N, C-alpha and C positions, 0 to 999 in steps of 0.2 A: 504494500500500500504506500509506503514512503516514496517509492519510485514515481508513483502517479503525482504526488504533490511536489516532488522535486521537479518533474517535467512541467507541471502547471506554473510553478513559481519561476522557473528558468525562462519559460516561454513569455510570461508576462513581463519579466525584467527586460528581456530582449526586445519584445514588441514596443515597450514604452521607452526604450533606449535609456534606461536608468543609469547605466554605467557612465554616460556622458554627464549626468547630474552630480557626480561625486568626485571630489578631489582625492579621495582615499580609495584604496583597492576594495573591490566588492567581490563577494563569492557566495554562491548558493550551495548549501550543504544539506545532507540528510539530517533530520532531527526527529528522533523517536518515530512516530507514525506519520511524520510530515516532512517539511523542509523549512529551512530558514535562510534569510539573506543576512550575510555578515558584511559590515562596513568597517574596515580597519580592524578586523577580527572581533567585532562586537555585534551581537544579534540585534537587528532593528525591525525585522519583519518575519512572520512565520505563516505558513499555509499548511493546515492540517485538516483532518476530518471535521473539526468544529468550525472552520472558516479561515478567513484571512485576518491576521492580527498585526497591528502596527504599534511600535513603541513610540509613544508621544508624551508630551508634557502632561503632568497630572491634571492640570486645569483643562486642557483640551479633551483628555480622556473622560473626565467628569462631565463636561459639556455634551460630548457625543452620546454618552450613556443617558444622561438626563433628558436629552431631546429625542431619545429613541432611535438614534441613527446607528448606534453600536451597542454592544453588550460587553460585560466584563469577560475577560479571557479565563476560562477554566478548561484544562485539557481533559479532565475527567469529571463526570457529574458530581461526585462527592469530593473532588479535589479543591484545593485552595485557589483563590483568585490571584492571577499574576498581575501585580500592581504595575501601572504604567503602560498597560496595553489596552487598546480598543479593538474589539473583535467584530468583524463584519461577517455575518452568516451568509451563505450562498453567494459568494463573490462573483461567480460566473453569470449570475442573473443581471449584472450591471455591465455597462460598457467599460472596457479596460481603461480608457482615459480617466475615468472617475478616480482611479487609484493613484494616478501619478503624483498628485499633490501630497498624498499621504506618504508615499515612498520618499519624496524629497524631504518632508518634515521629519520622518523617522530617521533618515540618514543624518540629517543635521543634528537632531536631538542626541543621537548615539555618539556623535563625535565631539560634543561640547565638553 
């Protein structure tokens, strides 16, 4: 299953030309049952069976969740909430360009 999400994330990163948006090296790697985008060796995005998650500022995560645009990230139903991540369920239902600003913000946040 991880291979499926590795391919989805890799394809999205390539399609949105995300590498061009970063001054630091980026790499997509397998992560448990999903995949993660690393910028300068720090995880900033993950795609797994629960959805597409971006590491963003606490304020932005809270706003996205409060407004019903995102959910807290939990990899397992009874697992703990991963702080600092906004989870978007069913990311393939949206146009890929929707995610570009979140990639850019997540990469920036991860490297500060």
